DRENBADO-86776 format. One record per residue: x, y, z of N, C-alpha, C, O in turn. Coordinates in Angstrom, 2 decimals, padded with zeros to 5 digits. Layout:
N
     n_px     n_py     n_pz    ca_px    ca_py    ca_pz     c_px     c_py     c_pz     o_px     o_py     o_pz
        X        Y        Z        X        Y        Z        X        Y        Z        X        Y        Z
...
***
This chain:
113
     n_px     n_py     n_pz    ca_px    ca_py    ca_pz     c_px     c_py     c_pz     o_px     o_py     o_pz
  -094.28   200.49   000.26  -095.29   200.43  -000.56  -096.40   199.98  -000.45  -096.30   198.77  -000.66
  -097.76   200.30  -000.17  -098.85   199.41   000.03  -099.76   199.27  -001.40  -100.07   200.14  -002.21
  -100.04   197.89  -001.38  -100.35   197.73  -003.15  -101.91   198.20  -002.44  -102.27   198.00  -001.28
  -102.87   199.07  -003.86  -104.07   199.54  -004.07  -104.85   198.49  -004.47  -105.00   198.56  -005.69
  -105.44   197.52  -003.98  -106.10   196.55  -004.74  -107.54   197.15  -005.53  -107.90   196.57  -006.56
  -108.26   198.22  -005.08  -109.00   198.36  -005.77  -108.71   199.31  -007.35  -109.29   199.26  -008.44
  -107.43   200.24  -006.80  -107.03   200.22  -008.42  -106.48   199.42  -008.87  -106.47   199.63  -010.08
  -105.76   198.22  -008.54  -105.24   197.24  -009.71  -106.09   196.70  -009.54  -105.74   195.70  -008.91
  -107.53   196.66  -009.76  -108.45   195.84  -010.08  -109.40   196.31  -011.44  -110.08   195.84  -012.36
  -108.85   197.74  -010.76  -109.75   198.54  -011.93  -108.93   198.63  -013.47  -109.41   198.85  -014.58
  -107.31   198.33  -013.01  -106.70   198.63  -014.10  -106.94   197.22  -014.87  -107.07   197.12  -016.09
  -106.96   196.52  -014.25  -107.23   194.94  -014.93  -108.19   194.65  -016.18  -108.19   194.29  -017.36
  -109.12   195.08  -014.97  -110.71   195.64  -015.89  -111.03   195.92  -017.24  -111.57   195.23  -018.10
  -110.33   197.77  -017.29  -110.19   198.58  -018.24  -109.45   197.48  -019.05  -110.06   197.16  -020.06
  -108.11   196.74  -018.82  -107.28   196.47  -019.63  -107.48   194.66  -020.75  -106.93   194.18  -021.74
  -108.71   194.21  -019.67  -109.50   193.02  -020.43  -110.45   193.23  -020.74  -111.29   192.35  -020.54
  -110.92   194.61  -021.46  -112.34   195.17  -021.87  -111.69   195.78  -022.69  -112.14   195.32  -023.74
  -110.79   196.66  -023.02  -109.94   197.02  -024.06  -109.00   196.08  -025.32  -108.41   196.38  -026.36
  -109.26   194.76  -024.53  -109.09   194.23  -025.23  -109.95   193.23  -025.79  -109.38   192.38  -026.48
  -111.05   193.15  -025.69  -112.56   192.39  -025.72  -113.04   191.27  -024.77  -114.15   190.75  -024.66
  -111.94   191.06  -024.14  -112.43   189.76  -023.65  -113.77   189.89  -022.02  -114.13   190.90  -021.39
  -114.10   188.62  -021.86  -115.18   188.32  -020.96  -114.52   187.86  -020.04  -113.74   186.92  -020.21
  -114.72   188.50  -018.75  -114.29   187.79  -017.54  -114.44   186.27  -017.83  -113.47   185.68  -017.35
  -115.39   185.33  -018.51  -115.47   183.91  -018.38  -114.07   184.45  -019.18  -113.32   184.97  -018.35
  -113.79   184.46  -019.86  -112.65   184.11  -021.41  -110.97   183.95  -020.43  -110.03   183.17  -020.40
  -111.48   185.49  -019.63  -109.70   185.91  -018.86  -109.58   184.55  -017.85  -108.60   183.82  -017.78
  -110.64   184.43  -017.21  -110.90   183.56  -015.67  -110.12   182.30  -016.55  -108.93   182.11  -016.33
  -110.84   181.47  -017.51  -110.48   180.53  -017.81  -108.92   179.97  -018.51  -108.24   178.96  -018.31
  -108.72   181.47  -019.65  -107.50   181.62  -019.31  -106.13   181.64  -018.05  -105.00   181.14  -018.08
  -106.53   182.08  -017.47  -105.57   181.69  -016.10  -105.80   180.84  -014.98  -105.17   180.61  -013.95
  -107.31   180.26  -015.65  -107.41   178.71  -014.50  -108.09   179.65  -013.32  -107.66   179.33  -012.22
  -108.95   180.62  -013.29  -109.55   180.92  -011.48  -110.91   180.60  -012.36  -111.23   180.18  -013.47
  -111.68   181.20  -010.78  -113.40   180.95  -011.87  -113.34   182.29  -011.37  -112.59   183.00  -010.71
  -115.06   182.35  -012.30  -115.46   183.54  -012.67  -115.50   184.82  -011.73  -115.13   185.98  -011.93
  -116.21   184.09  -010.44  -115.95   185.04  -009.31  -114.55   185.69  -008.44  -114.48   186.69  -007.72
  -113.67   184.86  -008.75  -112.21   185.16  -008.13  -112.21   186.52  -009.07  -112.34   187.62  -008.53
  -112.05   186.41  -010.45  -111.49   186.80  -011.27  -112.22   188.66  -010.92  -111.71   189.78  -011.00
  -113.85   188.04  -010.48  -114.91   189.60  -010.61  -113.91   189.90  -009.17  -113.24   190.93  -009.29
  -113.72   189.11  -007.76  -113.76   189.92  -006.66  -111.98   190.59  -006.82  -111.61   191.59  -006.20
  -111.16   189.88  -007.64  -110.08   190.83  -007.98  -110.25   192.47  -008.48  -109.84   193.49  -007.93
  -110.97   192.31  -009.63  -111.12   193.23  -010.21  -111.87   194.56  -009.82  -111.75   195.74  -010.16
  -112.80   193.75  -008.82  -113.53   195.02  -008.15  -112.67   195.86  -006.37  -112.93   196.77  -005.58
  -111.48   194.68  -006.61  -110.69   195.21  -005.55  -111.18   194.14  -003.62  -110.63   194.11  -002.52
  -111.75   193.85  -003.89  -112.80   193.07  -002.87  -111.57   191.41  -002.02  -111.62   190.79  -000.96
  -110.95   191.38  -002.87  -109.68   190.42  -003.03  -108.36   190.94  -002.59  -107.98   192.05  -002.97
  -107.78   190.34  -001.95  -105.88   190.28  -002.03  -105.75   188.97  -002.72  -106.38   188.01  -002.26
  -104.88   188.79  -003.98  -104.54   188.27  -005.01  -103.11   187.26  -004.76  -102.79   187.63  -003.63
  -102.48   186.62  -005.01  -100.86   185.95  -005.14  -099.93   187.08  -006.41  -100.37   187.24  -007.54
  -099.22   187.45  -006.13  -098.42   187.83  -006.93  -097.50   187.00  -008.35  -096.58   187.36  -009.09
  -098.67   185.27  -008.12  -098.38   184.81  -009.80  -099.57   185.04  -010.03  -099.73   185.64  -011.09
  -100.85   184.72  -009.25  -102.03   185.51  -009.86  -102.02   186.05  -011.18  -102.37   185.75  -012.32
  -101.28   187.33  -010.33  -101.37   188.91  -011.04  -100.13   188.21  -012.26  -100.48   188.24  -013.44
  -098.73   187.62  -011.92  -098.22   187.88  -013.16  -099.02   186.97  -014.61  -098.81   187.06  -015.82
  -099.94   186.19  -013.86  -100.41   185.45  -014.69  -101.58   185.86  -015.84  -101.82   185.40  -016.95
  -102.29   187.11  -014.89  -103.39   187.79  -015.44  -102.26   188.94  -016.61  -102.66   188.98  -017.77
  -101.58   189.38  -016.44  -101.01   189.76  -017.14  -100.10   189.69  -018.19  -099.60   190.66  -018.77
  -099.90   188.61  -018.38  -098.95   187.55  -019.27  -099.97   187.72  -020.28  -099.80   188.13  -021.42
  -101.18   187.31  -019.66  -102.69   186.89  -020.90  -102.81   188.18  -021.57  -102.48   188.31  -022.75
  -103.43   189.44  -020.64  -102.88   190.80  -020.52  -101.84   191.43  -021.55  -102.07   192.44  -022.23
  -100.88   190.82  -021.56  -099.73   191.64  -022.37  -099.55   192.89  -021.73  -099.22   193.96  -022.24
  -099.80   192.62  -020.58  -099.50   194.55  -019.81  -098.13   194.00  -019.00  -097.71   192.85  -019.03
  -097.44   195.40  -018.11  -096.10   194.99  -017.06  -097.22   195.20  -015.75  -098.36   195.66  -015.67
  -096.32   194.65  -014.86  -096.91   194.18  -013.83  -097.10   195.79  -012.94  -097.92   196.30  -012.18
  -095.18   196.32  -013.89  -095.47   198.41  -012.70  -096.76   198.91  -013.69  -097.01   200.04  -013.27
  -097.72   198.59  -014.83  -098.79   199.16  -014.81  -100.17   198.72  -014.38  -101.17   199.42  -014.57
  -100.18   197.34  -013.71  -101.16   196.95  -013.12  -101.18   197.38  -011.84  -102.24   197.50  -011.22
  -099.52   197.77  -011.14  -099.81   198.40  -009.54  -100.06   199.72  -009.75  -100.56   200.42  -008.86
  -099.74   200.19  -010.96  -099.49   201.86  -010.87  -098.05   202.45  -010.51  -097.77   203.50  -009.93
  -097.28   201.53  -011.00  -095.57   202.04  -010.61  -095.07   202.61  -011.72  -095.03   202.12  -012.85
  -094.54   204.06  -011.22  -094.00   204.29  -012.94  -092.57   204.87  -012.50  -092.12   205.76  -011.77
  -092.08   203.80  -013.43  -090.45   203.46  -013.49  -089.37   204.63  -013.84  -088.14   204.64  -013.81
  -090.62   205.92  -014.27  -089.35   206.64  -015.69  -088.16   207.11  -015.02  -087.44   206.48  -014.25
  -088.07   208.13  -015.36  -086.74   208.24  -015.47  -086.05   208.51  -014.30  -084.84   208.32  -014.18
  -087.30   209.27  -012.75  -086.95   208.93  -011.78  -086.73   207.96  -010.54  -087.19   206.83  -010.67
  -086.16   208.23  -009.52  -085.64   207.03  -008.26  -086.06   207.37  -007.28  -086.70   208.40  -007.08
  -085.65   206.22  -006.21  -086.48   206.64  -005.34  -086.11   205.88  -004.56  -086.28   204.67  -004.67
  -085.27   206.66  -003.23  -085.03   205.77  -002.27  -085.31   204.70  -001.17  -085.06   205.07  -000.03
  -085.86   203.24  -001.35  -086.80   202.42  -000.45  -085.74   201.80   000.87  -084.75   201.07   000.93
  -086.58   202.57   001.82  -085.58   201.69   002.88  -085.35   200.22   003.02  -086.10   199.51   002.36
  -084.50   199.68   003.72  -084.74   198.32   003.75  -085.82   197.81   004.40  -086.26   196.69   004.15
  -086.33   198.64   005.32  -087.38   198.08   006.40  -088.47   198.14   005.70  -089.25   197.40   006.32
  -089.28   198.76   004.36  -089.87   199.08   003.31  -090.09   197.73   002.80  -091.02   196.93   002.78
  -088.43   197.79   002.26  -088.27   196.41   001.89  -088.87   195.03   002.66  -089.81   194.27   002.38
  -088.02   195.05   003.63  -088.64   194.13   004.51  -090.45   193.77   004.56  -091.14   192.75   004.62
  -090.60   194.64   004.52  -092.24   194.79   004.55  -093.13   193.92   003.42  -094.12   193.20   003.51
  -092.43   194.28   002.50  -093.12   193.96   000.73  -092.60   192.88   001.20  -093.38   192.69   002.12
  -091.56   191.68   001.28  -090.83   190.60   001.31  -091.79   189.57   002.08  -092.25   188.60   001.49
  -092.06   189.83   003.39  -092.49   189.23   004.32  -093.44   188.67   004.22  -093.66   187.85   005.11
  -094.22   188.79   003.40  -095.71   187.82   003.08  -095.51   187.47   001.94  -096.54   187.11   001.38
  -094.24   187.38   001.11  -094.34   186.50  -000.31  -093.83   185.24  -000.37  -092.60   185.18  -000.42
  -094.43   184.23  -000.38  -093.60   182.84  -000.99  -092.03   182.81  -001.30  -091.23   183.72  -001.46
  -091.95   182.00  -001.32  -090.57   181.54  -001.94  -090.06   181.93  -003.28  -089.09   182.59  -003.66
  -091.04   181.30  -003.89  -091.26   181.74  -005.58  -091.56   183.44  -005.62  -090.71   184.13  -006.18
  -092.86   184.15  -004.97  -092.62   185.23  -005.44  -091.48   186.26  -004.95  -091.39   187.31  -005.59
  -090.60   186.03  -003.86  -089.19   186.85  -002.89  -088.62   186.35  -004.51  -088.39   187.38  -005.14
  -088.35   185.24  -005.27  -087.57   184.97  -006.46  -087.62   186.23  -007.67  -086.84   187.02  -008.20
  -089.26   185.80  -007.74  -089.90   186.39  -009.03  -089.19   188.14  -008.79  -088.75   188.70  -009.80
  -089.13   188.96  -007.26  -089.27   189.99  -007.08  -088.00   190.37  -007.49  -087.89   191.46  -008.05
  -086.59   189.38  -007.22  -085.21   189.66  -007.33  -085.17   189.59  -008.24  -084.81   190.74  -008.50
  -085.23   189.15  -009.10  -085.01   188.67  -010.71  -085.61   189.52  -011.15  -085.16   189.79  -012.26
  -086.79   190.40  -010.78  -087.40   190.99  -011.76  -086.13   192.93  -011.17  -085.79   194.02  -011.64
  -086.01   192.20  -010.10  -085.26   193.83  -009.61  -083.32   194.03  -010.19  -082.58   195.00  -010.26
  -083.16   192.80  -010.44  -082.07   192.47  -011.03  -081.89   192.83  -012.17  -080.83   193.43  -012.32
  -082.75   192.67  -013.41  -083.16   192.89  -014.66  -083.50   194.34  -015.07  -083.37   194.83  -016.19
  -084.17   195.20  -013.43  -084.16   195.88  -013.54  -082.90   197.22  -013.57  -082.88   198.08  -014.45
  -082.02   197.14  -012.53  -081.33   197.32  -012.12  -080.18   197.33  -013.44  -079.43   198.29  -013.59
  -080.15   196.32  -014.23  -079.31   196.34  -014.74  -079.97   197.47  -016.81  -079.28   198.10  -017.62
  -080.84   197.28  -016.78  -081.76   198.10  -018.10  -081.21   199.85  -016.88  -080.42   200.66  -017.37
  -081.63   200.02  -015.81  -081.22   201.53  -015.98  -079.87   201.77  -015.88  -079.56   202.93  -015.58
  -078.63   200.66  -016.11  -076.92   200.78  -015.57  -077.09   201.59  -017.62  -076.55   202.63  -018.01
  -077.89   200.75  -018.35  -078.10   201.25  -019.83  -078.28   203.08  -020.24  -078.00   203.80  -021.20
  -078.73   203.20  -019.25  -079.42   204.70  -019.67  -078.10   206.15  -018.72  -077.92   207.31  -019.08
  -077.59   205.57  -017.78  -076.97   206.54  -017.38  -075.62   206.55  -017.81  -074.88   207.48  -017.47
***
């Protein structure tokens, strides 16, 4: 899975505007410069998972919505090689975050079986 930073930025911007927050207000809340937030919203920069998580928490939006992932009722087989590519560029805390969320998602999915 490749992250579409342009679409991610557009989703963040729409949510920020929907919540009537300025770039200045959101940037201050997540300890970013307005310039950096603008670059994120315009898809001109890659950003860390931690920054995306911080923004998501302030905007009260889930990571899957920001990334445009639909976890609905369909399942998708993800080859180990693809998982390796996703994890390769992650810092240790980002890997731990992803693993914990996968465990949580797995337990939630078991409830629907």
